[in-house]
C-alpha positions as CSV (number, residue, x, y, z in Angstrom):
1,M,53.5,101.2,90.5
2,G,54.2,101.2,94.1
3,R,57.3,103.2,93.3
4,F,55.2,106.2,92.3
5,F,53.6,106.4,96.0
6,I,55.5,108.7,98.3
7,N,54.9,109.9,101.6
8,C,54.3,113.3,102.6
9,D,57.9,113.8,103.8
10,E,59.2,112.9,100.5
11,A,56.5,115.1,98.8
12,T,57.7,118.1,100.7
13,T,61.4,117.4,99.9
14,I,60.6,117.1,96.4
15,C,58.4,120.1,96.4
16,N,61.0,122.4,97.9
17,K,63.5,120.9,95.2
18,S,61.1,121.6,92.5
19,Q,60.9,125.4,93.6
20,Y,64.4,125.8,92.6
21,N,64.4,123.5,89.5
22,E,66.4,120.8,91.2
23,A,63.9,118.0,91.1
24,T,64.1,115.4,88.5
25,F,61.5,114.6,85.8
26,I,60.6,111.3,87.8
27,E,60.4,113.2,91.0
28,K,58.2,115.6,89.7
29,L,55.9,113.1,88.2
30,K,55.8,111.4,91.7
31,L,55.0,114.8,93.3
32,S,52.2,115.3,90.8
33,F,50.6,112.1,91.6
34,H,51.0,112.5,95.4
35,L,49.3,116.0,95.0
36,F,46.5,114.9,93.1
37,I,45.7,112.4,96.1
38,C,46.8,114.5,99.0
39,K,45.1,117.9,99.6
40,K,47.2,118.9,102.5
41,C,50.6,118.7,100.4
42,G,48.6,120.5,97.6
43,M,48.1,123.4,100.1
44,Y,51.7,123.4,101.2
45,S,52.9,123.3,97.5
46,K,50.8,126.5,96.7
47,Q,51.9,128.2,100.0
48,N,55.6,127.3,99.1
49,A,55.2,128.5,95.6
50,T,53.7,131.9,97.1
51,V,56.7,132.3,99.6
52,T,59.1,131.7,96.9
53,K,57.5,134.2,94.7
54,V,57.6,136.8,97.3
55,C,60.9,136.4,98.3
56,D,62.2,136.4,95.0
57,K,60.3,139.6,94.0
58,H,61.7,141.1,97.2
59,L,65.3,140.1,96.6
60,K,65.3,141.6,93.0
61,K,64.2,145.0,94.0
62,P,67.2,147.3,93.7
63,K,68.8,148.4,96.7
64,C,68.7,152.0,97.9
65,D,71.9,153.8,97.6
66,C,71.1,156.2,100.1
67,K,74.0,158.1,101.6
68,L,74.1,160.9,104.4
69,T,75.4,164.3,103.4
70,E,78.4,165.6,105.2
71,Q,76.2,167.9,107.1
72,E,73.9,165.1,108.2
73,K,77.0,163.2,109.3
74,E,78.1,166.0,111.4
75,T,74.7,166.6,112.9
76,L,74.5,162.8,113.7
77,Q,77.9,162.7,115.3
78,Q,77.1,165.8,117.5
79,K,73.9,164.0,118.8
80,I,75.8,160.9,119.5
81,N,78.6,162.8,121.4
82,E,75.8,164.6,123.5
83,Q,74.3,161.3,124.4
84,L,77.6,160.0,125.5
85,K,78.3,162.9,127.8
């Protein structure tokens, strides 16, 4: 049974692996047991899940395919040239 007790460092490592589906079944079991006992790691796990969710949502947004018109490019170039004088 002692093999199921992990410290907080191991728990955070497994938590991070679990977020990306890289944790094994046994690691997830150990993590669940640790989170049942350790409230601080439970809070870390929730925060980690939130950060991952927000990052995933942000990264999945379509990128703007914005381009300057020729007139806008010329105007911008003129302003740059004026500043360089």
